C-alpha positions, 0 to 999 in steps of 0.5 A: 831497892835492887842489887848492883855489881860494883867493882871493888878493886882490880890487880894483876901479876906478870912473870918477871922474865921479859922477852923482847922482839930482839930476843925472838930474832935469834929464834926465827927469821923475823925482825924487830920492826916486822913484829912491831909494825904488824902487832904493836908489840915490843916485848912480852912476859914468859914464865920459867917452866914449869909454872902452872897457870894457877900460880899466876892466878893465885898471885893476882888474886892475893893482890886484889884481896890485899888491895881491897882489904878483903878477908878470904872469909868474905869471898863466896863465889869464884869465877876463873877464866883461862884457855891454858889450865894446869891440867886437861881437867879439872879447871883452875877454879878449884885450885885457886879456891884451895890455894887461897884457903877459901871456904868450900864455895862455888868455883866455876871455870869459864872457857871463852878464850880472849873474851874471858873478862867480858863473859866473866863480868856478865856472869858475875853480874848475874850471880850477884843480882840474883842474890847468889853472891855478895862478894865474888872473885873473878880471876883471868890467867894464862900461861901460853909460852910453853906451846908456842912454836919459836921457829920461822914456821910458827912465827905468825903466832909465836910473836903475839902471845905472853903470860899473865894474870889479872883479878877483880873483886866484885861486891853486891851493893844495894841501890836506889832505882830512882837514882840516875843510872850513870850516877850509880857505880857498877856494871850497867850492861853487858853484850855477848856473842859467839859464832862457832863457824869460826872455831877452826880459824883460831884453835889448838887442834889436838889433843882432843876428843875429835882426834882418834886416840886423843893425839897421834904421832902425826898430830905431834909431828905436824905440830897440831898441838900448837896454836893455829891461826888464820890471821886475816880472818881473825883481824877482819872478824875482830874488827867487825864484832868489836864494833858491833858490840860497842855500837849495840851497847851504846845504842841500847843505853842511849849513849854516844862515844863522847860519853865514854871516859875510857875504852879498854879493849882486848890486847890482841893486836894494836892495829885491830884496836886502832881500826875499831877506834877509828870506825867507832869515832873514839879519840885516841886518848879514850883508848887504853892500850898496853900490848906493847909491854905484854903481848896478847895474854888472852883472858888476862889482857883486859884485867891487866890493862884495867889495873894499869889504867887505874894505877896511871890515873887513866881510870878513876872512880865514877868514870864510864868504862867500856870493855871490848873483846874478841876471841877464839870460838869465835866469841866476843862481847862488851861491858859497860861499867861505872868504875 
């Protein structure tokens, strides 16, 4: 017998405020069709300021605990993924722990941006398989709207991002090693990668310790505290690395695209996901996308998509799931899961 990491439940939370492409045309020189053609996004959700990231995280966490009928007393480990914490430090993990009224359990923040879910599932699997956790809460949350540049100068990034959160409850389950691998629920495999040579291709440069004085007036005037992105480089690397992750995880588990019931990729750009799908040879109905409703919620995109896919009946118990992500860092990865 051995331990396996089972996804007990998933839930999500998004702010009520909808910001459409038409709304953005009043702020910058753009058009609804320009945004839709280049990104696949029709609208996104923004918080009313000030709303801390931990607030969204708590809402999604409470929902998955309620959905799975799990007591806060049962949770023995917390992982939190975000690039937009409430404070420069500490991270949001201890804030979620306190807000939920959990015991003084370990609370670990993960800082891998859009790859938060895939790294988070891999880390959770390691903690559970090693016996360090029996009931782990993984929360991915972002509030990005306050730092976006809603001017024509910043439109290439401002049209992309939204706010939201998702949470998964993971449990340890004993399995019979003689049982067929795909007949058992849980995380089968994870594949992770990074390349820091792409760090400045997608980043927020300041505030930070690489700047004298943490942040200068010039930094502020030049808007270096807002997201910077070389869109072409991100697109190219995202397609290459997501295809690499999918190919590797399928090959080492002796699987083909036809074996996968559903692929849930990070929701950064619909054109990226379409390019990945076509290169890998997956059918349209095998891929779940909801970027049109929420934009890029960074670490929260995959959890939100998983939650909606399950609600819509696209993801069912026993389905073989493949997650794919690529994010700033650069970081990327994939998880193979029997739902």
